[in-house]
C-alpha positions in Angstrom: -95.1 37.9 68.4 -92.1 36.3 70.0 -92.9 32.9 68.4 -93.0 34.5 64.9 -89.6 36.0 65.4 -88.2 32.7 66.7 -89.6 31.0 63.6 -88.2 33.6 61.3 -84.7 33.3 62.9 -84.8 29.5 62.9 -85.9 29.5 59.2 -83.1 31.9 58.3 -80.5 29.9 60.1 -81.7 26.7 58.5 -81.5 28.3 55.1 -78.0 29.5 55.7 -76.9 26.1 56.9 -78.5 24.4 53.9 -76.7 26.9 51.6 -73.4 26.2 53.2 -73.8 22.4 52.9 -74.9 22.8 49.3 -71.9 24.9 48.5 -69.6 22.3 50.0 -71.4 19.5 48.1 -71.0 21.3 44.8 -67.4 22.1 45.5 -66.7 18.5 46.6 -68.4 17.1 43.5 -66.3 19.2 41.1 -63.2 18.5 43.2 -64.0 14.8 43.0 -64.5 15.0 39.2 -61.3 17.1 38.9 -59.4 14.5 40.9 -60.7 11.7 38.6 -59.7 13.8 35.5 -56.3 14.5 37.0 -55.8 10.8 37.3 -55.8 10.6 41.1 -56.3 6.9 41.8 -57.9 6.9 45.2 -60.2 9.8 44.7 -63.5 9.5 46.6 -66.4 11.9 47.3 -65.7 11.6 51.0 -62.1 12.8 50.6 -63.3 15.5 48.2 -65.8 16.8 50.8 -63.1 16.8 53.5 -60.8 18.7 51.2 -63.5 21.2 50.2 -64.2 22.1 53.8 -60.4 22.3 54.5 -59.8 24.5 51.5 -62.6 26.9 52.4 -61.3 27.2 56.0 -57.7 27.8 55.1 -58.6 30.2 52.3 -60.7 32.3 54.7 -58.0 32.3 57.4 -55.1 33.0 55.0 -56.9 35.9 53.3 -57.9 37.4 56.7 -54.4 37.1 58.1 -52.8 38.7 55.1 -55.4 41.4 54.7 -54.8 42.4 58.4 -51.1 42.2 58.0 -50.8 44.6 55.1 -53.5 46.7 53.7 -51.7 47.5 50.5 -50.6 44.0 49.4 -52.5 41.8 51.8 -55.2 40.8 49.3 -52.7 39.6 46.6 -50.4 37.9 49.1 -53.3 36.2 50.8 -54.6 35.0 47.5 -51.3 33.5 46.4 -50.7 31.8 49.8 -54.3 30.6 50.1 -54.0 29.0 46.6 -50.7 27.3 47.6 -52.3 26.1 50.8 -55.4 24.9 49.0 -53.4 22.9 46.5 -51.4 21.5 49.4 -54.6 20.4 51.2 -55.7 18.6 48.1 -52.3 17.0 47.7 -52.4 15.8 51.3 -56.0 14.6 51.4 -55.7 12.7 48.1 -52.0 11.7 48.6 -51.0 12.8 45.1 -48.5 15.1 43.4 -48.6 18.9 43.0 -49.6 18.9 39.3 -52.6 16.6 39.9 -53.6 18.6 42.9 -53.5 21.8 40.9 -55.8 20.4 38.2 -58.2 19.2 40.8 -58.1 22.6 42.6 -58.9 24.5 39.3 -62.0 22.3 38.8 -63.1 22.8 42.4 -63.0 26.5 41.8 -65.3 26.1 38.9 -67.6 24.0 41.1 -67.5 26.7 43.8 -68.5 29.4 41.4 -71.3 27.3 40.0 -72.6 26.6 43.5 -72.4 30.3 44.5 -74.4 31.3 41.4 -77.0 28.6 41.9 -77.5 29.5 45.6 -77.7 33.2 44.7 -80.3 32.5 42.1 -82.3 30.4 44.6 -82.1 33.2 47.2 -83.0 35.9 44.7 -85.9 33.8 43.4 -87.2 33.2 46.9 -87.0 36.9 47.7 -89.4 37.7 44.9 -92.0 35.1 45.9 
């Protein structure tokens, strides 16, 4: 009985880790494409992956801080600040201007949404098997 629970927990953790990596890969892919479309000269997938992880971390932290600071307006303020920080992360990682970083960020959001939908469909499909 104990080994079955251990196997179930390990499988669940492995699936969550695989989903997180898949989300970062999709987001980095779209960020990389967005950086290329925006005309960022030294855009690479490695830089895009680093930026994707950084964007996710700062977005979560900024939204949490602002949500705790003010219940009434924390969500909106956190959203605005996290967007500005995310664009700044892209600007810093790719060493580019604000406009190019904004275009790359918008496409990374598209990638993130696509990744979330795909992972959700995979999880939902696995639940019905």
